[in-house]
N, C-alpha and C positions, 0 to 999 in steps of 0.2 A: 497199748501196743505190746504184742507178745514178743518175747525174745526168742526168735527162731534159731539163733545160733546154738541154743541148748534145749532144743525142743524135745529131745528124748527124755529129759528129766520131768517133763510134764505128765508122762504116762508111765504107769507101772506094769500094766498087763494089757495086751502083750507089750513087749519092749518097744517103745517108740509109738505105741498106740495103733489102733486099727486104721488101715489105709482109708483115706477119704473122710476121716472124722475129726480133723483138727478144729479147735474152737475159734474160727474166724468167720467173718460175715462177707459173703461174696456179692457185692452190689454196687451200683452207681459209679461206674467209671467207663472210660473208653480205652480202646486198644487197637493197634494194628495187628493184622493177622496175615499169614502167608504160608505157602507150602514149606514144611520142614522136612527136607528129604532125608535127614538123619533119622527121623521117626515118622510116624503116620499122623501126627497131631499138629495143631497150630498152638504155638506158645504165645502167651501174652507178652507184650513189649517189656523186655527186661530193664529198660531204662526208665520205666514209668515210676511214679511216686510210690507205688506199692512195693517197689523193690523187687528183688529176684526171689520172692518167696516160693514160687513154683519150682525152683531148682534146688531149694534147700530143705523142703519138707516132703514127707512121703505122701503119696496119693497122686492121682491124675486129675489135675484141675485145668487142663488145657481145653481150648475151644475146638471142637472137631468140625471142620468144614474144609471142603476141597477147593474153596475159592480164595483168591487173593482179595483182601478188602479191609475196610475200616468198620469197627463195630462199637456201638454205644449200648451199655448194659444198664438195665434197671435192676435185674438180678440174673442169676445164672440161666434161668429159663425164659427171660423176657428181655429181648434186645432187638435193635434194628441194625441192619448192615448194608453198607454200600459196597458191592463186591463185583468182581469180574467173573466171567465164566471160566472157572479154573484159574489159570494164570494168563489167559488171553485177554487183551484189552479190546477185543472186537465187540464185546457186548458187556454192558454194566447194568446192574439191577439194584434198586433200592427197595428193600422189603423188611418185614419184621420176622421174628422167629416163628410166628404163627401164620405167616402168609402176607397178604396185602395189608399195607398200612391204612387204617380207617380214614385218616385225614392228613394231608401233606400241604402245608401252607408255604407259599413263596411271597414274602412281603417285599416287593420291588416296584418301583415306578415303571420300569420297562424291563421286560424279559425277552431276550432275543434267542430264537432257535434257528440255527442255520442248517436246515434239513427238513425232512418230512416229519409230520406229527401223526401218528396212528393212534386212534382212540377206540377202545372196545366198548366203553360205556357212554354216558351222556356228556355233552358239553353245555354247561349252564353259565350264562353270562348275564350279569346285571347291567352291563354297559354294551357298547357297540362292538360288533365283530367286523373288522375292516380287512378286506383282502385286496391286494394289488394284482392278484392273479385270479384264476378260476376257482369257484367253489363247485365241486362235482359231487352229486349225490347218485350213488349206484342203486339206491332203493328209494322208497317213498320219501318225499320232502314234505314234512309236516309243519305247518305254521298255525299256532294256536292263537296268535294275536294279529295285529295289523302288519301288513307288508308295505313298508314305505319305500318308494323308489324316487330318488332325487334326480335321476337321469333317464335317458331313453335308450340305454344300451341294449345288449343282447337279452338281459333278463327282462327288461320292460317289453321288448318285442315278443319274447316267448310267452309272457303272461297275457298280453293284449291280443296277439294274433293267433296263438295256438290253443291256449286253454287257461282257465282260471284254476289255480292250484288249490284254492280253498273250497271248491265245490265240484259237483259232478257234471255241471253244464259248462260247455266251452263258450267263451264269449269275450267281450271287451267292454270297458266302462271308461268314458271320456267326458270332459266338460261339454255341456250342451252347446252346439254350434250357434244356436239362435235364441236361447232363453237364458238370460243372465241369472246366476245363482242356481242353476239346475245342472244335472248331469244326464247323460244318455247311456243306457246299457242295452246292448244288442247281444243276442244269443245265437251261436252258429247253428246252421243246419246240421243234422245228424243222420247218418244212414249206415248201412252195412258195408259200403265200399268207399274207397278213397277215390273221389271223382273230381274232375275239373269241368269248367263250363265256360262258354262264351255266350254273349247275348247282344242283340242289336235290332235294327229295323230294316226291312226291305220295302222300297217304294219305287215302282217303275223298273224293278230289277228282280230276277228270279234266282240269283246265284248267291249262296253263302260261302265265302272263302274262309276256311278255318286256318288258324295259325300253323305255320310250317312245322313248328315243334311238335304238333300233335302226332306226326308220323312216328316219332321216337318215344313219345310220352304216353300215348293213349292206345288202348286195345281197340282197334278200329271196329271189331265185331260188337262192341258195346255202345257205339255212338247212337244217341237218340235225340230227336228234334221235337220241340214244342212250338206250334205256330198259333198266334193270336191275331185274327183279322182286325183291321182298324177302319172305321168309317162306315162300313157296310158288310153284309154277309158275303163270305167267299168260301168256296169249297176248295180249301188248300190241302195239298198233300205233297209228300216227298217223292219226287220221281226217281232220283238216284243219288248215291253217294260215291263220288269218283276219287280214287287214290287216297281216300280217307281224309281229304282236305277240301273237297268241293262238293257242296250239296245243291242239287237242283230242285226248285220248288215250282209246282204247277197249280193253276187255278182251274178246277174242273168246269167252272162256268164260262171259262174263256175270257173273263175280264182281266183288268190290270191287277197286279198284286200290291197290296198295301198291308203290311203286317209286322208285328214284333216276333222275334224268334229267340229261343234259348236252346243251346246244344250242349248236351252232357256227354262225357266219356269217362270210363274207368281207367285209372293209371295202370300201366304195365311195367313200370320200372321198379318192380319188387313183387313179392308174393301177394296173392289175393287175401284179403282179410277173411278170417273165419268168425262170423258174427256170434255163433253159439257153440259152446264146447263144454264138456264135462270137467268140473274142477271147483275148488274152493277159493283159490286166489289167482291173481294174474300170472303167477309162476306156473300154473297148470296149462297155460295157453299152448296148444299143440304146434303153433307156428313159431316164427322168429320174432321174439319180443323186441329185439334191438331195432326193428324197423319202425317202432311206434313210440310216440310220446303219450303215455296212458295216464289219465287221472282216475285212480282206482278208489273204490270204497271197500 
């Protein structure tokens, strides 16, 4: 330990030594820091075990930072700091002198965060991630392994009814209803438009009554009808579509009508899909992407 009370005697030229060149080692300790309005520097804690050396020897050995915080030093150029933005406690940052800390470990059985968690990089978990609220993905949701669903909530409905997240084909996969030890996988019909349909059978009747909701849901100019005769050949045709909800069928041969029917219509509660467009990703779609649940490659 140097006797800094008589430090001038350690140096002969120049008197007191050259500023910043005293023979002590600056490393391995912690200190508090804060704005020193009497100067423009941060001074190390004068009550620390190192004593008040920075006030009794020549040279500027203070830590220059405009933030209020706590710092742990390996040496003068290598430290970590937990600091505020200036003196405001509205934001606090944990970082090293060279930028981001390569690895930060929290060894705790439970870690509670009362607020939002914003992550710029990846979240890697060797265990389960359990959420009592929503998990919202504003971009692609990628699953490299098995997606296990223990319930039939919104996520299960989304996967089985809307699309399969892990592939480019929309469909559902369920236990087989009649073969034990088997499963049943069906793939949804695909086309350029968002369409709805109804189907049924006409026998002894020539009127197809469409659901009342079709007036508000379907573009009536897009309604199309497919007729399949049953039992014998019939010259069936659509005579008229009235009010968008009633379809009249005629048999040109004049005989009774016995047929199956399917009626399709394109939804009008949103913009029409643009099936082909110039671009490299789904973000290049010229329409409103928010109207779609898209499984993209």
